[in-house]
Each structure stands twice: as C-alpha cells, then as structure tokens.
TISEGU-644909 format. One record per residue (C-alpha): residue in one letter; chain; x, y, z. Coordinates in nm, 4 decimals, decimal comma. Example, Ala and Ser with C-alpha at 12.3 -4.5 7.8 and 13.67 -1.06 7.14 Angstrom:
{rest->a kette->A u->1,2300 v->-0,4500 w->0,7800}
{rest->s kette->A u->1,3670 v->-0,1060 w->0,7140}
END
This chain:
{rest->x kette->A u->0,8848 v->1,3783 w->0,5280}
{rest->x kette->A u->0,6907 v->1,2044 w->0,2525}
{rest->x kette->A u->0,4041 v->1,2695 w->0,0204}
{rest->x kette->A u->0,1721 v->0,9977 w->-0,1419}
{rest->x kette->A u->0,1488 v->1,0606 w->-0,5251}
{rest->x kette->A u->-0,0838 v->0,8332 w->-0,7260}
{rest->x kette->A u->0,1065 v->0,6428 w->-1,0014}
{rest->x kette->A u->0,0350 v->0,7648 w->-1,3455}
{rest->x kette->A u->-0,1251 v->0,5236 w->-1,6056}
{rest->x kette->A u->0,1872 v->0,5092 w->-1,8511}
{rest->x kette->A u->0,4178 v->0,4091 w->-1,5733}
{rest->x kette->A u->0,1707 v->0,1716 w->-1,4262}
{rest->x kette->A u->0,1407 v->0,0119 w->-1,7647}
{rest->x kette->A u->0,5164 v->-0,0073 w->-1,7978}
{rest->x kette->A u->0,5528 v->-0,1700 w->-1,4456}
{rest->x kette->A u->0,2750 v->-0,4286 w->-1,5296}
{rest->x kette->A u->0,4898 v->-0,5289 w->-1,8527}
{rest->x kette->A u->0,8270 v->-0,5341 w->-1,6412}
{rest->x kette->A u->0,9559 v->-0,2591 w->-1,8441}
{rest->x kette->A u->1,1705 v->0,0157 w->-1,7081}
{rest->x kette->A u->1,0228 v->0,3510 w->-1,6126}
{rest->x kette->A u->1,1863 v->0,6990 w->-1,5886}
{rest->x kette->A u->1,0762 v->0,7405 w->-1,2363}
{rest->x kette->A u->1,3512 v->0,8659 w->-0,9834}
{rest->x kette->A u->1,3059 v->0,5522 w->-0,7490}
{rest->x kette->A u->1,5341 v->0,4086 w->-0,5049}
{rest->x kette->A u->1,6215 v->0,0271 w->-0,5978}
{rest->x kette->A u->1,3301 v->-0,1831 w->-0,5069}
{rest->x kette->A u->1,0982 v->0,1115 w->-0,4480}
{rest->x kette->A u->0,8536 v->0,0615 w->-0,7129}
{rest->x kette->A u->0,5574 v->-0,1776 w->-0,6878}
{rest->x kette->A u->0,6253 v->-0,5294 w->-0,8376}
{rest->x kette->A u->0,4820 v->-0,6204 w->-1,1760}
{rest->x kette->A u->0,2044 v->-0,8180 w->-1,0450}
{rest->x kette->A u->0,0719 v->-0,5273 w->-0,8229}
{rest->x kette->A u->0,0732 v->-0,2992 w->-1,1244}
{rest->x kette->A u->-0,1168 v->-0,5637 w->-1,3481}
{rest->x kette->A u->-0,3773 v->-0,6091 w->-1,0687}
{rest->x kette->A u->-0,4327 v->-0,2529 w->-1,0282}
{rest->x kette->A u->-0,4653 v->-0,2235 w->-1,4295}
{rest->x kette->A u->-0,7275 v->-0,4994 w->-1,4157}
{rest->x kette->A u->-0,9275 v->-0,3402 w->-1,1385}
{rest->x kette->A u->-0,9393 v->-0,0070 w->-1,3287}
{rest->x kette->A u->-1,0690 v->-0,1969 w->-1,6363}
{rest->x kette->A u->-1,3254 v->-0,3368 w->-1,4175}
{rest->x kette->A u->-1,4452 v->-0,0090 w->-1,3037}
{rest->x kette->A u->-1,2586 v->0,0337 w->-0,9703}
{rest->x kette->A u->-1,1923 v->0,4045 w->-0,8899}
{rest->x kette->A u->-0,8251 v->0,4771 w->-0,9171}
{rest->x kette->A u->-0,8058 v->0,5842 w->-0,5551}
{rest->x kette->A u->-0,9060 v->0,2466 w->-0,4397}
{rest->x kette->A u->-0,6567 v->0,0384 w->-0,6510}
{rest->x kette->A u->-0,3703 v->0,2386 w->-0,8146}
{rest->x kette->A u->-0,0441 v->0,2459 w->-0,6065}
{rest->x kette->A u->0,0577 v->0,5550 w->-0,4441}
{rest->x kette->A u->0,4387 v->0,6274 w->-0,4843}
{rest->x kette->A u->0,6070 v->0,7245 w->-0,1416}
{rest->x kette->A u->0,8167 v->1,0338 w->-0,2358}
{rest->x kette->A u->1,0668 v->1,1864 w->-0,0142}
{rest->x kette->A u->0,9576 v->1,5689 w->0,0177}
{rest->x kette->A u->1,3139 v->1,6948 w->0,0104}
{rest->x kette->A u->1,4777 v->1,4977 w->-0,2718}
{rest->x kette->A u->1,1751 v->1,3956 w->-0,4735}
{rest->x kette->A u->1,3114 v->1,0287 w->-0,4698}
{rest->x kette->A u->1,0525 v->0,7436 w->-0,4716}
{rest->x kette->A u->1,1175 v->0,5570 w->-0,1466}
{rest->x kette->A u->0,8387 v->0,2932 w->-0,1829}
{rest->x kette->A u->0,4718 v->0,2317 w->-0,2594}
{rest->x kette->A u->0,1369 v->0,1759 w->-0,0975}
{rest->x kette->A u->-0,2172 v->0,1192 w->-0,1834}
{rest->x kette->A u->-0,5660 v->0,0175 w->-0,1086}
{rest->x kette->A u->-0,6310 v->-0,3197 w->-0,2494}
{rest->x kette->A u->-0,9778 v->-0,2441 w->-0,3916}
{rest->x kette->A u->-1,2988 v->-0,0543 w->-0,3225}
{rest->x kette->A u->-1,4072 v->-0,0829 w->0,0449}
{rest->x kette->A u->-1,6615 v->-0,3670 w->0,1022}
{rest->x kette->A u->-1,8970 v->-0,3473 w->0,4157}
{rest->x kette->A u->-1,6754 v->-0,0821 w->0,5401}
{rest->x kette->A u->-1,3517 v->-0,2627 w->0,5257}
{rest->x kette->A u->-1,0508 v->-0,2217 w->0,2694}
{rest->x kette->A u->-0,7083 v->-0,3736 w->0,2790}
{rest->x kette->A u->-0,3779 v->-0,1889 w->0,2236}
{rest->x kette->A u->-0,0525 v->-0,3043 w->0,1090}
{rest->x kette->A u->0,2846 v->-0,1233 w->0,1236}
{rest->x kette->A u->0,6609 v->-0,1729 w->0,0804}
{rest->x kette->A u->0,9701 v->0,0470 w->0,1134}
{rest->x kette->A u->1,3062 v->0,0193 w->-0,0560}
{rest->x kette->A u->1,5764 v->-0,1434 w->0,1452}
{rest->x kette->A u->1,7881 v->0,1562 w->0,1374}
{rest->x kette->A u->1,4956 v->0,3654 w->0,2978}
{rest->x kette->A u->1,3950 v->0,1153 w->0,5894}
{rest->x kette->A u->1,4112 v->0,1928 w->0,9595}
{rest->x kette->A u->1,3594 v->0,5558 w->0,9133}
{rest->x kette->A u->0,9767 v->0,5878 w->0,9498}
{rest->x kette->A u->0,8891 v->0,5876 w->0,6106}
{rest->x kette->A u->0,6350 v->0,2829 w->0,6043}
{rest->x kette->A u->0,4808 v->0,4329 w->0,9253}
{rest->x kette->A u->0,4359 v->0,7726 w->0,7623}
{rest->x kette->A u->0,2890 v->0,6138 w->0,4555}
{rest->x kette->A u->0,0362 v->0,3931 w->0,6300}
{rest->x kette->A u->-0,0485 v->0,6835 w->0,8507}
{rest->x kette->A u->-0,1326 v->0,8726 w->0,5279}
{rest->x kette->A u->-0,3509 v->0,5852 w->0,3913}
{rest->x kette->A u->-0,5430 v->0,5867 w->0,7311}
{rest->x kette->A u->-0,6066 v->0,9685 w->0,6797}
{rest->x kette->A u->-0,7406 v->0,8974 w->0,3183}
{rest->x kette->A u->-0,9503 v->0,6126 w->0,4385}
{rest->x kette->A u->-1,1116 v->0,8107 w->0,7171}
{rest->x kette->A u->-1,1652 v->1,1090 w->0,4785}
{rest->x kette->A u->-1,3542 v->0,8827 w->0,2106}
{rest->x kette->A u->-1,6358 v->0,8213 w->0,4638}
{rest->x kette->A u->-1,6565 v->0,4694 w->0,3204}
{rest->x kette->A u->-1,4137 v->0,2922 w->0,5499}
{rest->x kette->A u->-1,4755 v->0,1626 w->0,9062}
{rest->x kette->A u->-1,1864 v->-0,0878 w->0,9175}
{rest->x kette->A u->-0,8588 v->-0,0818 w->0,7525}
{rest->x kette->A u->-0,7017 v->-0,4297 w->0,7140}
{rest->x kette->A u->-0,3497 v->-0,5430 w->0,6556}
{rest->x kette->A u->-0,2395 v->-0,9098 w->0,5748}
{rest->x kette->A u->0,1200 v->-0,9508 w->0,6732}
{rest->x kette->A u->0,3601 v->-1,2605 w->0,6243}
{rest->x kette->A u->0,4218 v->-1,4035 w->0,9884}
{rest->x kette->A u->0,7960 v->-1,3734 w->0,9571}
{rest->x kette->A u->0,7772 v->-0,9905 w->0,8604}
{rest->x kette->A u->0,8628 v->-0,8552 w->1,1899}
{rest->x kette->A u->0,9246 v->-0,5002 w->1,0594}
{rest->x kette->A u->0,5846 v->-0,4600 w->0,8849}
{rest->x kette->A u->0,4026 v->-0,6097 w->1,1813}
{rest->x kette->A u->0,5917 v->-0,3693 w->1,4119}
{rest->x kette->A u->0,4616 v->-0,0725 w->1,1847}
{rest->x kette->A u->0,1069 v->-0,1741 w->1,2082}
{rest->x kette->A u->0,1258 v->-0,2675 w->1,5841}
{rest->x kette->A u->0,2857 v->0,0849 w->1,6505}
{rest->x kette->A u->0,0023 v->0,2460 w->1,4637}
{rest->x kette->A u->-0,2657 v->0,0818 w->1,6753}
{rest->x kette->A u->-0,3856 v->-0,2320 w->1,4627}
{rest->x kette->A u->-0,4927 v->-0,5179 w->1,6312}
{rest->x kette->A u->-0,3852 v->-0,8780 w->1,5480}
{rest->x kette->A u->-0,6608 v->-1,0838 w->1,4858}
{rest->x kette->A u->-0,4863 v->-1,4173 w->1,3739}
{rest->x kette->A u->-0,3749 v->-1,6203 w->1,0905}
{rest->x kette->A u->-0,5837 v->-1,6328 w->0,7642}
{rest->x kette->A u->-0,5309 v->-1,7515 w->0,4057}
{rest->x kette->A u->-0,5309 v->-1,4522 w->0,1650}
{rest->x kette->A u->-0,6612 v->-1,4683 w->-0,1824}
{rest->x kette->A u->-0,3232 v->-1,5617 w->-0,3244}
{rest->x kette->A u->-0,3282 v->-1,8813 w->-0,0973}
{rest->x kette->A u->-0,0580 v->-1,7466 w->0,1473}
{rest->x kette->A u->-0,0971 v->-1,7793 w->0,5254}
{rest->x kette->A u->-0,0725 v->-1,4252 w->0,6649}
{rest->x kette->A u->-0,1391 v->-1,2484 w->0,9924}
{rest->x kette->A u->-0,4544 v->-1,0463 w->0,9709}
{rest->x kette->A u->-0,4371 v->-0,6922 w->1,1365}
{rest->x kette->A u->-0,7230 v->-0,4589 w->1,1630}
{rest->x kette->A u->-0,7606 v->-0,0844 w->1,2553}
{rest->x kette->A u->-1,0972 v->0,0878 w->1,3382}
{rest->x kette->A u->-1,1177 v->0,4000 w->1,1250}
{rest->x kette->A u->-1,2764 v->0,7064 w->1,2854}
{rest->x kette->A u->-1,4636 v->0,9144 w->1,0179}
END
C-alpha cells in the first residue's frame, strides 16, 4: 500500500524556505514549512535524522507522495511524539492508519521507545479515529509546546 521514505535534505531545505520541490506529491501532501524548519533546527542541534526528519508517505504502485509523518524528536524517558498528515485527495483510504502503523514498528524496533504519543486537535475526528482504531488510549486535554489545546493519546510500544 505505502512506504515511508525519509525526506532528503535538499527538499527539506526547500520546504523550510517555502520554495517549490520537484517531488511527485499530491496537493497538500508535503509537510508544511514550519515542520521542515523545525526538523532542520533539530538536525543542526544534533538530533539523529530518524527522530526528526519527516518521512514521505509514498504510494507503492504510483510512487506519488500522499502525505508525511514523523517523530517529533529523540525519545525522552522512553516516550516520543508522532505527527502525520495526508493530502485531502488521499484521505479515507487507510493511508494515515498505514503510516502510523509503520511509525509504531519503527519505534518498537529502535529499542528506545516504550510509549508513542500523539497530540490531536479536539475537533480532528478523523485523526482521533486513526489512533483510537490502532489502540491508542485517550489521556485527556493538554497544552502542547505551540500553546494549542490538544488531546493527548498514548500507545504502549512492545519491543
């Protein structure tokens, strides 16, 4: 169905600068500029690429980029937060579920993660359904580092 491909540095820099890329992406599939800029900042601070660089969610058959997902930093005390998004044209097809499932596998195989966290806006019913379906537990409302009120979901990772 999909593959997760780490975004290359030149395209990450283009995204951070809000410049066009030559990536074969559906409209709205690429991470926003602030996500790319945050990833570049984390890389410069020494965060390993696998913990901050967005993965492109690529359709196996067509090679088209349908969305992006990532870990939001190096695991701390066995916890790491994820983020993900899918182009509007690719929604309601299991793409987000498949991407988060692959992030779960990557987290488990690292041996560094005991809990995967997702912070989701309360009105994002589709994203909440994805994590609920995958077995995440709703922990309540928190304020994220960007000052937004979000629902904190967590998943116990088996290593």
